C-alpha positions in Angstrom: 110.2 64.0 66.3 112.3 61.8 68.5 112.3 64.7 70.7 109.0 65.5 70.8 108.1 61.7 71.7 110.5 61.5 74.3 109.1 64.6 75.9 105.7 63.1 75.8 106.8 59.9 77.4 108.7 62.1 80.3 105.7 64.2 80.6 103.2 61.7 81.1 105.8 59.1 83.2 106.6 62.2 85.6 103.2 62.0 87.4 104.0 58.5 88.7 107.1 59.5 90.7 105.5 62.6 92.4 106.0 62.8 96.1 102.6 64.5 96.2 99.7 62.5 96.2 97.4 62.9 93.2 93.6 63.5 93.7 90.7 61.9 92.0 87.4 63.3 91.8 84.3 61.8 90.5 82.4 63.7 87.9 79.5 61.8 86.2 80.7 58.8 84.7 83.9 60.0 84.4 87.0 60.3 87.0 89.0 63.6 87.4 93.0 63.1 87.9 95.3 65.5 88.9 98.7 64.5 89.2 101.4 66.6 90.9 105.4 67.4 90.9 107.3 67.0 94.1 107.3 70.5 94.6 103.3 70.6 94.9 102.6 71.9 91.5 100.1 70.1 89.2 102.1 68.1 86.3 99.0 66.6 85.1 95.3 66.7 84.5 92.4 65.0 82.9 89.8 62.3 83.0 89.6 58.4 83.4 86.6 56.6 81.9 86.4 52.8 82.5 90.0 53.2 84.2 91.2 54.6 80.6 92.4 58.0 79.7 89.8 59.5 78.0 89.4 63.3 77.0 91.6 66.2 77.1 94.8 65.8 79.2 97.1 69.0 80.2 100.6 68.4 81.4 102.6 70.9 83.2 106.0 71.6 83.9 107.2 72.4 87.9 106.8 75.9 87.6 103.3 75.4 86.4 103.5 76.2 82.7 101.4 74.4 80.2 104.0 72.0 78.5 101.2 69.5 76.4 97.9 69.3 75.2 96.0 66.8 73.8 93.2 64.1 73.5 92.9 60.4 74.3 89.8 58.2 73.1 89.4 55.1 75.3 93.3 55.3 76.3 94.8 55.9 72.8 96.3 59.4 71.5 94.0 60.7 69.1 94.2 64.2 66.9 95.8 67.0 67.6 98.7 67.5 70.7 100.4 70.6 71.1 103.8 70.7 73.0 105.3 73.7 73.9 109.2 74.5 74.2 109.9 78.1 75.1 108.6 80.1 71.9 108.3 76.7 70.2 104.7 75.0 69.5 105.1 71.5 68.3 101.9 70.3 66.9 101.6 66.6 66.5 98.6 64.4 65.2 98.0 61.3 66.1 96.3 58.1 64.4 95.7 55.7 66.7 98.3 56.5 69.2 101.2 56.6 66.5 102.1 60.0 65.2 100.8 60.8 61.8 102.4 64.3 61.3 104.6 67.1 63.1 104.4 70.9 62.7 106.5 73.6 64.1 105.7 76.9 64.7 107.4 79.6 66.3 105.1 81.4 68.9 106.5 84.8 68.0 105.1 84.1 64.1 102.8 86.6 63.3 99.0 85.2 63.2 98.0 87.1 60.1 100.1 89.0 57.3 99.0 91.9 55.2 101.0 91.3 52.3 
């Protein structure tokens, strides 16, 4: 669980250190933000409402592969977040910005069993 939390913090902080300027586009009452890695690949994308993170946010590694996805509500992480680490998917449920539960699965695990 500690590794997941560290990964989430690192993923969110990487955008701040990117050398490529982020983009901000007005979309109704929201602002769509896109942050980039130093190599130009997208590092994060999501929305701000009233200067707070809101709605779905996605994070990507330097190769452009999705590494995390989840929702914010008025700046607070809520609900189910997914974190990808190779073939492992961690499902982290947040309640008021705190980790409520963690479930781990392998992408190679069968979705349906005919037993």
